[in-house]
C-alpha positions, 0 to 999 in steps of 0.5 A: 543478474542470475549466479555466477554471471560477471557483475557489470560494473560501469567503466569509468572516466579513463577506461577505454576497455582495452584488455588489461586496463585493470579498472573493475569495467574490465575484470568484470566483463572477464579480463583479468586485472593488468600486472598478473603473472601467467601462471596467475591469469589462468587459475584467475576468474571472474567477478561473481555476483554474491548469491540471490538470498533464500526465498523465505516464501508465503506458503502458495496462495496466499499473501499478505492482500489476502489476510487484509482482504478477508477484513469487512470493509463495508457498513450501511447508510444507518450505521454510517450514521449512529458512528457520525452521532457516536463520534461526535458524542464522545468528541462533545461528552469528553470536552465538556469534562475536560473544559471543568476539570482544566477550569477546578484544577485550574492545569488547561494541559488534562483539559487538552489531554481528557481532549485528546483521549477522547477523540481516540477513544471516539476513533476506535469505535467509529473509525473500523466497520465493528459488527454492529455497523454492518446490521442492515446491509443495502438490498441492490436490486437484480442484474437486467438481462434485457437492456439499450446496448441489445437494440439496434441504433434504428430499433431506440424510440426517441422522446418527443419533446412536446414543450421546444 
């Protein structure tokens, strides 16, 4: 819908869609409401939609997704193992500390709080791909130019299976 176009309103169930029926549907289609004097009908204009909101567009070429696209998300395999060991270690240490403190203080709630704090700390240290987790990048094989897709079906050789 553009600025200045009439608002299209669904007709009421009893509306027959005639000029001057008085419902919002007829007015939106450009018919004046019923009961207006001829002088008022001449000045009457159909309802229009509200002006569109002013666009608050970002600078050209940048979007919200571009911001997230610049964040590295990969973690190499050795670092995944390191992150898992750190995660398990922090959870284990916080569970032991929480159990001992909760036993001494005779407060089970404190034990739970300490384990939850250890969990939050381990998540903060291991979930994001910090630079320490990207030290061993994978070495990929180079792209091969020729493959089996280029060969014709007749040129492909079938492997002979001797033990069938």
